[in-house]
LUMVODO-212687 format. One record per residue (C-alpha): x, y, z; residue in three letters. Coordinates in steps of 0.25 Angstrom, whole numbers, plus 5000, padded with zeros to 4 digits. Layout:
// LUMVODO-212687
east | north | up | r
X | Y | Z | Ala;
...
// end
This chain:
// LUMVODO-212687
east | north | up | r
4990 | 5560 | 5118 | Met;
4997 | 5573 | 5117 | Met;
4989 | 5579 | 5106 | Asp;
4976 | 5582 | 5114 | Pro;
4984 | 5589 | 5125 | Ile;
4991 | 5598 | 5114 | Gly;
4978 | 5600 | 5107 | Phe;
4972 | 5605 | 5121 | Ala;
4983 | 5615 | 5122 | Met;
4982 | 5620 | 5107 | Glu;
4976 | 5633 | 5111 | Asn;
4989 | 5637 | 5117 | Phe;
5000 | 5642 | 5107 | Asp;
5015 | 5640 | 5108 | Ala;
5016 | 5651 | 5119 | Val;
5003 | 5647 | 5127 | Gly;
4994 | 5658 | 5121 | Val;
4979 | 5653 | 5119 | Trp;
4974 | 5653 | 5105 | Arg;
4961 | 5648 | 5098 | Ala;
4967 | 5647 | 5084 | Lys;
4980 | 5642 | 5078 | Asp;
4983 | 5647 | 5064 | Ser;
4969 | 5652 | 5063 | Gly;
4962 | 5639 | 5066 | Phe;
4955 | 5636 | 5079 | Pro;
4962 | 5627 | 5089 | Ile;
4956 | 5614 | 5093 | Asp;
4961 | 5610 | 5107 | Pro;
4953 | 5597 | 5107 | Ser;
4959 | 5583 | 5109 | Gly;
4957 | 5570 | 5117 | Gln;
4966 | 5564 | 5127 | Leu;
4969 | 5549 | 5127 | Tyr;
4958 | 5546 | 5137 | Asp;
4948 | 5553 | 5129 | Gly;
4947 | 5566 | 5137 | Ala;
4944 | 5578 | 5127 | Lys;
4953 | 5590 | 5127 | Leu;
4949 | 5604 | 5121 | Asn;
4959 | 5613 | 5127 | Gly;
4967 | 5616 | 5140 | Pro;
4956 | 5615 | 5150 | Ala;
4952 | 5601 | 5145 | Ser;
4967 | 5597 | 5145 | Leu;
4969 | 5602 | 5159 | Arg;
4956 | 5594 | 5163 | Lys;
4962 | 5581 | 5157 | Ala;
4976 | 5583 | 5163 | Leu;
4969 | 5584 | 5177 | Val;
4961 | 5572 | 5174 | Glu;
4974 | 5564 | 5171 | His;
4983 | 5571 | 5180 | Ser;
4990 | 5558 | 5184 | Asp;
4994 | 5555 | 5170 | Ala;
4998 | 5570 | 5168 | Phe;
5007 | 5570 | 5181 | Val;
5013 | 5557 | 5177 | Gly;
5017 | 5561 | 5163 | Ala;
5022 | 5574 | 5168 | Phe;
5031 | 5567 | 5179 | Thr;
5036 | 5558 | 5168 | Glu;
5040 | 5569 | 5159 | Asn;
5046 | 5577 | 5170 | Leu;
5055 | 5566 | 5174 | Leu;
5059 | 5562 | 5160 | Ala;
5063 | 5577 | 5158 | Tyr;
5071 | 5577 | 5171 | Gly;
5078 | 5564 | 5167 | Leu;
5080 | 5568 | 5153 | Gly;
5076 | 5555 | 5148 | Arg;
5063 | 5547 | 5145 | Val;
5058 | 5540 | 5157 | Leu;
5059 | 5525 | 5158 | Glu;
5049 | 5515 | 5166 | Ser;
5059 | 5515 | 5177 | Ser;
5056 | 5530 | 5179 | Asp;
5041 | 5528 | 5181 | Met;
5042 | 5526 | 5196 | Pro;
5049 | 5539 | 5198 | Phe;
5038 | 5546 | 5189 | Val;
5027 | 5540 | 5198 | Arg;
5035 | 5544 | 5211 | Ala;
5037 | 5559 | 5206 | Ile;
5022 | 5559 | 5202 | Thr;
5017 | 5554 | 5215 | Gln;
5026 | 5563 | 5223 | Thr;
5022 | 5575 | 5215 | Ala;
5007 | 5571 | 5217 | Gly;
5009 | 5572 | 5232 | Arg;
5014 | 5586 | 5230 | Asn;
5002 | 5591 | 5221 | Asn;
5010 | 5588 | 5208 | Asn;
5019 | 5600 | 5211 | Arg;
5029 | 5602 | 5199 | Phe;
5040 | 5603 | 5209 | Ser;
5036 | 5589 | 5214 | Ser;
5038 | 5583 | 5200 | Phe;
5052 | 5590 | 5199 | Ile;
5057 | 5586 | 5212 | Leu;
5052 | 5572 | 5209 | Gly;
5060 | 5571 | 5196 | Val;
5072 | 5577 | 5202 | Val;
5072 | 5568 | 5214 | Asn;
5069 | 5555 | 5206 | Ser;
5079 | 5544 | 5205 | Val;
5079 | 5545 | 5189 | Pro;
5082 | 5560 | 5190 | Phe;
5093 | 5559 | 5200 | Gln;
5100 | 5547 | 5194 | Met;
5099 | 5552 | 5179 | Arg;
5111 | 5552 | 5171 | Arg;
5114 | 5559 | 5158 | Thr;
5124 | 5556 | 5147 | Glu;
5132 | 5568 | 5151 | Asp;
5133 | 5564 | 5166 | Ser;
5145 | 5554 | 5164 | Glu;
5158 | 5559 | 5167 | Pro;
5166 | 5565 | 5155 | Ala;
5180 | 5559 | 5152 | Ser;
5192 | 5567 | 5156 | Lys;
5195 | 5571 | 5141 | Glu;
5181 | 5577 | 5140 | Ala;
5182 | 5585 | 5153 | Thr;
5185 | 5600 | 5151 | Pro;
5197 | 5606 | 5157 | Val;
5194 | 5618 | 5167 | Val;
5205 | 5627 | 5171 | Ala;
5207 | 5626 | 5186 | Ala;
5214 | 5640 | 5188 | Asn;
5203 | 5648 | 5180 | Arg;
5201 | 5662 | 5186 | Arg;
5187 | 5668 | 5185 | Phe;
// end
């Protein structure tokens, strides 16, 4: 599923400069999405993403929440993904709405990390109380 998207963007080099050839060979940006939509460059990719905006927004939200949580999402996270997506949709899918949705979500606010547990007294560093700066 990812290859056609990458092929459609193949005319851009690693720093985003447009190119027609790679190592002297012409670039073929064509591909086909899972639904049969033909791609032949960035314009057709944009059109396909607009036509499948619900899938794009859902996948974007899932990935943003997973990044914010620092873990792979579980099925119990999906109601939060849908809520974030719906709220952002009511705000014209503004990026800030997605960020606020993630930050205000229960999974984000209740997350725990391995390092968040209190350290034992032996592992606590000693700080000089009368230190002068």
